[in-house]
RODO-2510 file (C-alpha; in nm, 4 decimals, decimal comma):
residues 391
     n   res          X          Y          Z
     1     m     0,0061    -0,0012     0,0155
     2     f     0,2653     0,2317     0,0995
     3     n     0,5310     0,2722    -0,1623
     4     k     0,7368     0,5493    -0,0208
     5     k     1,0662     0,5512     0,2111
     6     s     0,9983     0,6015     0,5799
     7     i     1,2516     0,6871     0,8593
     8     t     1,3179     0,3146     0,9068
     9     d     1,4480     0,2726     0,5848
    10     i     1,7526     0,4984     0,6420
    11     d     2,0335     0,5730     0,8872
    12     v     1,9862     0,8702     1,0755
    13     k     2,2727     0,8228     1,3411
    14     g     2,4994     1,1337     1,3542
    15     k     2,2816     1,3086     1,1000
    16     r     2,0884     1,6494     1,1225
    17     v     1,7378     1,5676     1,0123
    18     l     1,4960     1,8476     0,9016
    19     v     1,1378     1,7380     0,9837
    20     r     0,8292     1,8938     0,8592
    21     v     0,5634     1,8712     1,1239
    22     d     0,2184     2,0107     1,1403
    23     y     0,2512     2,2296     1,4476
    24     n    -0,0492     2,4681     1,3086
    25     v    -0,2190     2,4367     1,6664
    26     p    -0,4296     2,6884     1,8506
    27     i    -0,2533     2,9104     2,0835
    28     k    -0,3915     3,1666     2,3390
    29     d    -0,1720     3,3992     2,5828
    30     d     0,1280     3,2446     2,4439
    31     k     0,0324     2,8837     2,5379
    32     v    -0,0675     2,5981     2,3307
    33     v    -0,4345     2,5182     2,3980
    34     d    -0,4511     2,2011     2,1944
    35     d    -0,1561     1,9912     2,1338
    36     t    -0,3209     1,7015     1,9599
    37     r    -0,0926     1,7507     1,6294
    38     i     0,2313     1,8011     1,8477
    39     v     0,1436     1,4672     2,0395
    40     a     0,0686     1,2898     1,6811
    41     a     0,4086     1,3471     1,5500
    42     m     0,5810     1,2481     1,8864
    43     p     0,6645     0,8907     1,7516
    44     t     0,8759     1,0224     1,4645
    45     l     1,0605     1,2376     1,6893
    46     n     1,1483     1,0013     1,9541
    47     y     1,2593     0,7390     1,7115
    48     l     1,4929     0,9886     1,5431
    49     l     1,6275     1,1194     1,8870
    50     d     1,6478     0,7438     2,0119
    51     h     1,8725     0,6722     1,6812
    52     g     2,1117     0,9520     1,7311
    53     a     1,9819     1,2221     1,4992
    54     a     2,0075     1,5845     1,5823
    55     v     1,6387     1,6932     1,5013
    56     i     1,5381     2,0150     1,3324
    57     l     1,1680     2,0958     1,3321
    58     f     0,9909     2,3125     1,1090
    59     s     0,6061     2,4151     1,0313
    60     h     0,3770     2,6915     0,9359
    61     l     0,1154     2,8307     1,1970
    62     g    -0,1863     3,0369     1,0839
    63     r    -0,1957     3,2800     0,7996
    64     p     0,0422     3,5634     0,8696
    65     k    -0,0079     3,8499     0,5998
    66     g     0,3380     3,8780     0,4106
    67     g     0,5883     3,8714     0,6955
    68     p     0,6765     3,8053     1,0569
    69     d     0,3825     3,8601     1,2997
    70     p     0,4552     3,7827     1,6567
    71     k     0,1093     3,6459     1,7121
    72     f     0,2018     3,3648     1,4842
    73     s     0,5256     3,2713     1,6302
    74     l     0,6176     2,9009     1,7047
    75     r     0,7841     3,0117     2,0247
    76     p     0,5075     2,8888     2,2547
    77     v     0,5238     2,5324     2,0351
    78     a     0,8838     2,4998     2,1248
    79     a     0,8232     2,5639     2,5016
    80     h     0,5352     2,3167     2,5085
    81     l     0,7350     2,0480     2,3413
    82     s     1,0125     2,1026     2,5754
    83     g     0,7481     2,0164     2,8467
    84     l     0,6430     1,7078     2,6580
    85     l     1,0103     1,5948     2,5980
    86     g     1,1086     1,6773     2,9535
    87     k     1,4296     1,8505     2,8377
    88     p     1,5270     2,1985     2,6562
    89     v     1,4254     2,2696     2,3070
    90     a     1,6168     2,5344     2,1161
    91     f     1,4376     2,7907     1,9051
    92     a     1,5560     2,9978     1,6349
    93     t     1,3955     3,3164     1,5243
    94     d     1,3889     3,2528     1,1512
    95     c     1,3609     2,9198     0,9521
    96     v     1,6505     2,9950     0,6982
    97     g     1,9315     3,2319     0,6845
    98     p     2,2419     3,3190     0,9256
    99     i     2,0050     3,2584     1,2629
   100     a     1,8737     2,9248     1,1387
   101     e     2,2183     2,8099     1,0198
   102     a     2,4009     2,8956     1,3274
   103     a     2,1389     2,7308     1,5361
   104     a     2,1635     2,4179     1,3174
   105     r     2,5315     2,4118     1,3160
   106     v     2,5682     2,3845     1,7137
   107     l     2,2891     2,1170     1,7319
   108     k     2,4236     1,7854     1,8666
   109     p     2,2647     1,4368     1,8227
   110     g     1,9653     1,3888     2,0632
   111     e     1,9106     1,7645     2,0635
   112     v     1,5909     1,9413     1,9229
   113     l     1,5574     2,2780     1,7676
   114     v     1,2179     2,4357     1,6499
   115     l     1,2522     2,6934     1,3614
   116     e     1,0145     2,9872     1,3196
   117     n     0,6952     2,9979     1,1161
   118     t     0,7872     2,9105     0,7601
   119     r     0,4892     3,1478     0,6588
   120     f     0,7138     3,4329     0,7888
   121     h     0,8734     3,4253     0,4180
   122     p     0,6019     3,4906     0,1455
   123     e     0,7888     3,2734    -0,0879
   124     e     0,6834     2,9505     0,1185
   125     e     0,3525     2,9345    -0,0254
   126     k     0,5010     3,0004    -0,3726
   127     n     0,7093     2,6975    -0,3489
   128     d     1,0215     2,9044    -0,4202
   129     p     1,3133     2,7109    -0,5050
   130     e     1,5639     2,9436    -0,3537
   131     l     1,3865     2,9261    -0,0236
   132     a     1,3557     2,5392    -0,0470
   133     k     1,7334     2,5256    -0,1332
   134     k     1,8151     2,7321     0,1901
   135     m     1,5987     2,5191     0,4024
   136     a     1,7559     2,2202     0,2669
   137     s     2,1056     2,3470     0,3516
   138     l     2,0383     2,3238     0,7168
   139     a     2,0322     1,9384     0,7370
   140     d     2,1494     1,5883     0,5854
   141     i     1,8085     1,4402     0,5390
   142     y     1,4496     1,5587     0,5015
   143     v     1,1423     1,3875     0,6652
   144     d     0,7895     1,4803     0,6038
   145     d     0,5553     1,4041     0,8970
   146     a     0,3065     1,7048     0,8159
   147     f     0,0174     1,4939     0,6460
   148     g    -0,2050     1,7972     0,7202
   149     s    -0,0099     1,9959     0,4847
   150     a     0,0612     1,7351     0,2451
   151     h    -0,1778     1,8607     0,0032
   152     r    -0,0019     2,1728    -0,0493
   153     a     0,2776     2,2346    -0,2801
   154     h     0,4982     2,4692    -0,0763
   155     a     0,8734     2,5134    -0,0130
   156     s     0,8591     2,3239     0,3096
   157     t     0,6336     2,0485     0,2200
   158     e     0,7298     1,9859    -0,1617
   159     g     1,0361     2,2159    -0,2702
   160     v     1,2762     2,0885    -0,0008
   161     a     1,2425     1,7170    -0,1092
   162     h     1,4231     1,8001    -0,4479
   163     y     1,7406     1,8825    -0,2492
   164     l     1,7869     1,6239     0,0392
   165     p     1,6990     1,2375     0,0623
   166     a     1,3391     1,2602     0,1426
   167     v     1,1413     1,0164     0,3487
   168     a     0,8001     0,9929     0,5346
   169     g     0,7579     1,0025     0,9108
   170     f     0,5369     0,7462     1,0886
   171     l     0,2353     0,9701     1,1119
   172     m     0,2489     1,0483     0,7421
   173     e     0,2873     0,6615     0,6765
   174     k    -0,0007     0,5790     0,9259
   175     e    -0,2243     0,8425     0,7611
   176     i    -0,1617     0,7135     0,4047
   177     q    -0,1920     0,3568     0,4756
   178     y    -0,5485     0,4098     0,6556
   179     l    -0,6943     0,6569     0,4021
   180     g    -0,5411     0,4794     0,1187
   181     q    -0,6599     0,1242     0,2104
   182     a    -0,9969     0,2630     0,2745
   183     i    -1,0239     0,3875    -0,0883
   184     q    -0,8365     0,1186    -0,2874
   185     n    -0,9130    -0,1894    -0,0718
   186     p    -1,1784    -0,1514     0,1749
   187     k    -1,3246    -0,4082     0,4067
   188     r    -1,6754    -0,4221     0,3265
   189     p    -1,9510    -0,3148     0,3451
   190     f    -1,7595     0,0441     0,3008
   191     i    -1,9854     0,3086     0,4466
   192     a    -1,8905     0,6873     0,4131
   193     i    -2,0451     0,9602     0,6089
   194     l    -2,0376     1,2968     0,4601
   195     g    -2,1694     1,6089     0,6452
   196     g    -2,0875     1,9793     0,6899
   197     a    -2,2119     2,2785     0,5475
   198     k    -2,1616     2,2493     0,1876
   199     i    -2,1674     2,0223    -0,1118
   200     s    -1,9302     2,2212    -0,3308
   201     d    -1,6416     2,1321    -0,1056
   202     k    -1,7190     1,7648    -0,1441
   203     i    -1,8445     1,7273    -0,5130
   204     g    -1,5089     1,5468    -0,6048
   205     v    -1,5196     1,3307    -0,2784
   206     i    -1,8833     1,1935    -0,3354
   207     r    -1,8304     1,1459    -0,7160
   208     n    -1,5079     0,9432    -0,6196
   209     l    -1,6880     0,7453    -0,3308
   210     l    -1,9789     0,6726    -0,5407
   211     t    -1,7522     0,4433    -0,7452
   212     k    -1,5965     0,3127    -0,4112
   213     a    -1,8395     0,2860    -0,1427
   214     d    -2,1326     0,0481    -0,0777
   215     q    -2,3367     0,3531     0,0837
   216     i    -2,2749     0,7105     0,1334
   217     l    -2,4829     0,8420     0,4422
   218     i    -2,5606     1,2369     0,4091
   219     g    -2,6119     1,4853     0,6824
   220     g    -2,5361     1,8248     0,7831
   221     g    -2,6153     2,1634     0,5951
   222     m    -2,5069     1,9873     0,2667
   223     a    -2,8182     1,7484     0,2885
   224     n    -3,0339     2,0585     0,2673
   225     t    -2,9095     2,1301    -0,1085
   226     f    -3,0161     1,7600    -0,1772
   227     f    -3,3712     1,8233    -0,0447
   228     k    -3,4171     2,1323    -0,2280
   229     a    -3,2906     1,9657    -0,5509
   230     q    -3,5469     1,6961    -0,4751
   231     g    -3,8120     1,9600    -0,4970
   232     y    -3,8820     2,0312    -0,1133
   233     p    -3,9437     2,3707     0,0346
   234     i    -3,6671     2,4153     0,2914
   235     g    -3,7584     2,7287     0,4690
   236     d    -3,4760     2,9317     0,5768
   237     s    -3,2467     2,6419     0,5796
   238     l    -2,8730     2,7044     0,4537
   239     c    -2,8519     2,5848     0,0965
   240     e    -2,5912     2,6380    -0,1836
   241     d    -2,8535     2,7240    -0,5045
   242     e    -2,5457     2,7273    -0,7315
   243     a    -2,4978     2,3619    -0,6647
   244     l    -2,8400     2,2472    -0,7255
   245     d    -2,7957     2,0826    -1,0751
   246     t    -2,4865     1,9152    -0,9263
   247     a    -2,6900     1,7737    -0,6403
   248     r    -2,9724     1,6558    -0,9050
   249     q    -2,6975     1,4855    -1,1073
   250     l    -2,5247     1,3173    -0,7911
   251     l    -2,9039     1,1989    -0,6871
   252     q    -2,9412     1,0450    -1,0212
   253     s    -2,5969     0,8634    -1,0364
   254     g    -2,6003     0,7443    -0,6926
   255     n    -2,9490     0,6884    -0,6406
   256     t    -2,8917     0,3617    -0,4650
   257     h    -2,5759     0,4521    -0,2733
   258     l    -2,6457     0,8024    -0,1432
   259     r    -2,8749     0,8101     0,1817
   260     l    -3,0376     1,1042     0,2902
   261     p    -3,1949     1,1898     0,6411
   262     v    -3,5649     1,0724     0,6818
   263     d    -3,6222     1,2991     0,9530
   264     v    -3,4782     1,6504     1,0862
   265     v    -3,4525     1,8908     1,3627
   266     i    -3,6010     2,2328     1,2738
   267     a    -3,5376     2,5496     1,4560
   268     d    -3,7027     2,8760     1,4314
   269     k    -3,3741     3,0890     1,4390
   270     y    -3,0155     3,0164     1,4038
   271     d    -2,9420     3,0161     1,7917
   272     a    -2,8173     2,7983     2,0696
   273     e    -3,1579     2,8794     2,2288
   274     a    -3,3781     2,8389     1,9565
   275     e    -3,7156     2,6525     1,9796
   276     k    -3,6813     2,3060     1,8175
   277     k    -3,9078     2,0649     1,6668
   278     i    -3,8542     1,7126     1,5040
   279     m    -4,0366     1,6232     1,1690
   280     p    -4,0193     1,3648     0,9069
   281     m    -3,8665     1,5221     0,5800
   282     g    -4,1025     1,7182     0,4029
   283     p    -4,1789     2,0692     0,3391
   284     v    -4,0091     2,2931     0,6018
   285     p    -4,2294     2,5818     0,7309
   286     d    -4,1559     2,9306     0,6381
   287     g    -3,9284     3,0985     0,8946
   288     w    -3,7884     2,7355     1,0242
   289     r    -3,4709     2,6104     0,9148
   290     i    -3,3048     2,2361     0,9539
   291     l    -3,0237     2,2191     1,2101
   292     d    -2,9667     1,8756     1,2594
   293     i    -3,0584     1,4977     1,1486
   294     g    -3,3659     1,3558     1,3511
   295     p    -3,3647     1,0515     1,5780
   296     a    -3,5019     0,8090     1,3210
   297     t    -3,2297     0,8921     1,0563
   298     v    -2,9650     0,8438     1,3677
   299     a    -3,1425     0,4770     1,4070
   300     i    -3,1081     0,4202     1,0361
   301     f    -2,7567     0,5231     0,9911
   302     a    -2,6554     0,3116     1,3054
   303     k    -2,8180     0,0181     1,1571
   304     t    -2,6122     0,0658     0,8407
   305     l    -2,3072     0,1332     1,0474
   306     a    -2,3408    -0,1793     1,2675
   307     k    -2,2850    -0,3971     0,9838
   308     a    -1,9921    -0,1989     0,8074
   309     g    -1,6358    -0,3459     0,7565
   310     t    -1,4884     0,0047     0,7017
   311     i    -1,6503     0,3674     0,7729
   312     v    -1,4982     0,6754     0,6688
   313     w    -1,6386     0,9923     0,8355
   314     n    -1,5951     1,3675     0,7264
   315     g    -1,8272     1,6449     0,8493
   316     p    -2,0845     1,7000     1,1391
   317     m    -2,4570     1,5977     1,0853
   318     g    -2,5746     1,9425     1,2310
   319     v    -2,4929     2,2522     1,4242
   320     f    -2,3144     2,0450     1,6644
   321     e    -2,1769     2,3495     1,8340
   322     f    -2,5100     2,4177     1,9695
   323     p    -2,5527     2,1465     2,2171
   324     r    -2,9606     2,1303     2,1428
   325     f    -2,8484     2,0313     1,7783
   326     a    -2,5818     1,8042     1,8805
   327     e    -2,7695     1,4954     1,9192
   328     g    -2,7553     1,3757     1,5431
   329     t    -2,3793     1,4295     1,5535
   330     i    -2,3181     1,2428     1,8829
   331     g    -2,5734     0,9745     1,7953
   332     v    -2,3819     0,8933     1,4782
   333     a    -2,0503     0,9211     1,6708
   334     k    -2,1684     0,6586     1,9120
   335     a    -2,2537     0,4532     1,6166
   336     v    -1,9289     0,4676     1,4480
   337     a    -1,7483     0,3887     1,8121
   338     d    -1,9901     0,0825     1,8795
   339     s    -1,9422    -0,0642     1,4986
   340     k    -1,6826    -0,3275     1,4855
   341     a    -1,5465    -0,1737     1,1439
   342     i    -1,2316    -0,0211     1,0793
   343     s    -1,3348     0,3178     1,1621
   344     i    -1,1457     0,6549     1,0186
   345     i    -1,2441     1,0029     1,1003
   346     g    -1,1228     1,2533     0,8269
   347     g    -1,0021     1,5451     0,9999
   348     g    -1,1790     1,8795     1,0644
   349     d    -1,5021     1,9311     1,2617
   350     s    -1,5680     1,5562     1,2905
   351     v    -1,2763     1,5076     1,5096
   352     s    -1,3761     1,7818     1,7338
   353     a    -1,7445     1,5940     1,7567
   354     i    -1,5655     1,2524     1,8416
   355     n    -1,3526     1,4331     2,1130
   356     q    -1,6523     1,6190     2,2539
   357     a    -1,8429     1,2976     2,2693
   358     g    -1,5400     1,1154     2,4578
   359     l    -1,5298     0,8523     2,1995
   360     a    -1,1631     0,9026     2,0577
   361     e    -1,0378     0,6049     2,2204
   362     r    -1,2855     0,3737     2,0407
   363     i    -1,1782     0,5042     1,6878
   364     t    -0,9510     0,3096     1,4560
   365     h    -0,7810     0,6160     1,3317
   366     i    -0,8335     0,9944     1,3795
   367     s    -0,6876     1,1802     1,0863
   368     t    -0,4804     1,5276     1,1542
   369     g    -0,5489     1,6495     0,8134
   370     g    -0,8863     1,7922     0,7137
   371     g    -0,7931     1,8953     0,3508
   372     a    -0,5551     1,6484     0,2996
   373     s    -0,7770     1,3586     0,3909
   374     l    -1,0700     1,4990     0,1658
   375     e    -0,8224     1,5302    -0,1353
   376     m    -0,7244     1,1685    -0,0720
   377     l    -1,0766     1,0482    -0,0717
   378     e    -1,1220     1,2488    -0,3712
   379     g    -0,8564     1,0538    -0,5592
   380     i    -0,6180     1,3402    -0,5758
   381     d    -0,2267     1,2834    -0,5558
   382     l    -0,0895     1,4647    -0,2760
   383     p     0,2206     1,6927    -0,3808
   384     g     0,4066     1,6564    -0,0364
   385     l     0,3805     1,2642    -0,0658
   386     a     0,4782     1,2506    -0,4240
   387     a     0,7873     1,4236    -0,3908
   388     l     0,9202     1,1680    -0,1231
   389     q     1,1610     0,8749    -0,2182
   390     d     0,9845     0,5739    -0,3636
   391     k     1,0818     0,2234    -0,1583
***
């Protein structure tokens, strides 16, 4: 399945290893508030340290506009990592140039250096070869463990791989194995659950999955566009009118595979305290809007998921940030956790939902990359992965 070289295929002893991680984590008051992504890359970091490498870590953080911005500094991440490792972690205030070069030069085997945000250089997102070459000059080997950024061809994710021996880290390998297996050779029945607000974000995914999955269960705001395409009045519900023709085509081509909700939870306004009613799917009254899937739908979906061999889930079933409209998402999350299937949560809001429901321990694989996992489900090659050496 995974045909790229990984860190176990090379000798790292005494080498300086440049590792692209996904440390794009939420920071408040100079403290990391959710370290899921940092922890996810720890096995790679520990392996390299245990095998005598000097480790240089670099990442983007947020979307700084055209230059350095202290609010997007990785310094708090370096401090947090130091706590996780129980030893000092050096920090360089740039990711290339004299400061980074000096810090990399004095780094000894078993030591860790975090470089400043790669996006402080506007050339990063342009995949500028000069910037990539400067990054590569800091080390002997390049390891990509940033699955969450693998769908972007940037200097730090793709460019640098052209100037150093380039291999995958453990997290990258695990992500590709699970998602790749689900798409190419799933244990059947293969059930996909797709939610979230928009069909337009997931047209390619639905098209690809119609040829791969045994069933696709649809929820969230995107279901409304399908309802309207079927001719139902949907009141004040969120809808992408520009995607109605696409929704009709998808319904036609996937009539036996696509499963829409049979009942919905409607609200008199978009508000955490809104009045709510459960109704079988039919014309939604004016002034009301669909904010969740109903209990009958949860029961039907749960029955389908109980028989699944593989489940891939991307996107919530309703406005789950409002507790009154989170029941559909939580119900589906429980059904996924209860299933004996290989279960894969494809990044983004679905991960928050699983964590909110306290079910993360019962999921086979939780992806760290929303955009990257969607592109894999769509069958698109990821540039960050393609650039690595083949086995």
